[in-house]
C-alpha atoms as one frame of an Amber mdcrd trajectory, in Angstrom:
protein
 -15.056  33.997  51.149 -17.551  31.299  52.027 -21.227  32.164  51.837 -23.624
  31.805  54.842 -25.400  29.181  52.858 -22.173  26.905  52.421 -21.198  27.473
  56.253 -24.722  26.194  57.072 -24.486  23.137  54.704 -21.051  22.257  56.089
 -22.201  22.497  59.521 -25.222  20.280  58.754 -22.874  17.759  57.144 -20.611
  17.916  60.216 -23.398  17.407  62.628 -24.592  14.474  60.663 -20.981  12.771
  60.492 -20.443  13.461  64.063 -23.811  11.861  65.143 -22.913   8.788  62.927
 -19.505   8.487  64.485 -20.752   8.827  67.921 -23.560   6.489  67.448 -21.419
   3.878  65.892 -18.831   4.256  68.545 -21.342   3.996  71.499 -22.950   0.884
  69.571 -19.649  -0.840  69.202 -18.542  -0.135  72.578 -21.852  -1.377  74.231
 -21.502  -4.658  72.238 -17.900  -5.134  73.203 -18.432  -4.453  76.707 -21.651
  -6.736  77.016 -19.600  -9.310  75.447 -16.918  -8.919  78.107 -19.320  -8.681
  80.850 -21.085 -12.046  79.826 -17.699 -13.772  80.058 -17.699 -12.729  83.839
 -21.417 -13.485  84.294 -22.575  -9.893  84.474 -25.046  -7.830  82.698 -24.391
  -4.187  81.849 -26.677  -2.772  84.307 -25.075  -5.158  87.114 -21.664  -3.901
  86.195 -22.897  -0.246  86.393 -24.091  -1.016  89.913 -20.863  -2.559  90.905
 -18.815   0.530  89.397 -21.198   2.848  91.342 -20.492   1.124  94.649 -16.772
   1.008  94.008 -16.919   4.903  93.412 -18.912   5.164  96.650 -16.526   3.351
  98.802 -18.470   0.097  98.765 -21.780   1.108  99.935 -24.678   3.290  98.528
 -28.264   3.719  99.383 -30.506   1.862  96.782 -32.487   4.989  95.890 -29.135
   6.941  95.117 -28.086   4.042  92.929 -31.284   4.241  91.000 -31.215   7.957
  90.558 -27.672   7.864  89.329 -28.587   5.311  86.661 -32.219   6.819  85.729
 -33.990   3.912  87.051 -37.103   3.521  89.201 -36.517   2.217  92.862 -38.588
  -0.935  92.010 -36.528  -1.536  89.009 -33.325  -1.153  91.035 -34.466  -3.300
  93.729 -35.130  -6.039  91.322 -31.727  -5.756  89.912 -29.992  -5.630  93.299
 -31.994  -8.644  94.319 -30.594 -10.561  91.417 -27.191  -9.686  92.377 -27.794
 -10.609  96.005 -28.954 -13.981  94.900 -26.158 -14.868  92.703 -23.610 -17.394
  93.593 -21.568 -16.064  95.248 -23.526 -12.748  96.055 -22.203  -9.767  94.395
 -23.833  -7.237  96.991 -25.909  -7.477 100.021 -28.495  -5.065 101.323 -28.278
  -3.589 104.696 -31.313  -1.590 106.291 -30.364   1.555 108.009 -30.793   1.595
 111.788 -31.898   5.381 111.889 -34.286   4.814 109.039 -35.881   1.294 108.603
 -37.211   2.256 104.990 -33.784   3.147 103.926 -31.491   0.295 102.381 -27.737
   0.490 101.551 -26.214  -1.682  99.074 -23.051  -3.005 100.156 -20.320  -4.655
  97.786 -19.082  -8.048  98.658 -15.574  -9.112  97.974 -17.035 -11.406  95.203
 -18.542  -8.201  93.622 -15.366  -6.287  94.010 -13.284  -9.094  92.583 -15.715
  -9.496  89.471 -15.674  -5.814  88.978 -11.984  -5.650  89.058 -11.500  -8.618
  86.679 -13.713  -6.971  83.980 -12.172  -3.561  84.448  -8.622  -5.162  84.438
  -9.572  -6.858  80.887 -10.978  -3.825  79.489  -7.995  -1.699  80.576  -5.735
  -4.288  78.858  -7.646  -4.046  75.794  -7.408  -0.180  75.842  -3.653  -0.335
  76.622  -3.212  -2.510  73.459  -5.109   0.023  71.413  -3.301   2.757  72.639
   0.029   1.141  72.201  -0.647   1.213  68.356  -0.443   4.957  68.544   2.902
   7.087  69.262   2.823   9.227  72.480   2.407  12.390  70.543  -0.886  11.081
  68.689  -2.234   9.705  71.997  -1.697  13.228  73.738  -3.369  14.878  70.898
  -6.296  12.502  70.822  -6.965  12.784  74.716  -6.693  16.595  74.392  -9.112
  16.714  71.742 -11.500  14.523  73.686 -11.102  16.502  76.751 -12.013  19.745
  74.734 -15.042  17.962  73.155 -16.379  16.689  76.533 -15.962  20.111  77.961
 -17.887  21.637  75.071 -20.641  19.120  75.546 -21.017  19.489  79.394 -21.004
  23.331  79.034 -23.776  23.094  76.343 -25.842  20.724  78.529 -25.366  22.835
  81.875 -27.094  25.818  79.809
C-alpha cells in the first residue's frame, strides 16, 4: 500500500509535469497563432476583438469588449482606434443614440473576412493534426479534455 508521503511526492510531480505541459502548450499555441495572424496583418488582441464581435453578432459595446478581455477602457479605445484606422477598416465605432457616452464597436465586412480567413487557416491546420489520429483516439482525447476543462472550471468557481 502506498504511503501518504509517496502520494504527496507523486502529486507534486504530477502538478509540476502538468504545469510544464500546459505552459509549453500555451506558449507554442501563442507563437503559432501570432505567426498566422501576422500573415493576415493582425495582432493577437485585434484577433480577439474580431472574435468577440463575431460571437456578439457583429456589434458590442466597447466597455464590454474591454471587460471580457481584462483591459481598461482607454487601452481598448486605442486598440479599436487602430483597427478602425486600418485600410480597409476592420471595425467602426457607433455612438448610441440613447446614451452618447456609450459606443458600440461594429464589425465591418473587411473585419469579418479577415477573421474568417484566419479561422479557416487555423481550422485547416487542426484538421490536419486530427487526421493523424484515428477516430477512437480523437474521441478519447476530446473526452479527456472535456473532463479536464470541467474540473478546472469547477475549481475556479469555488
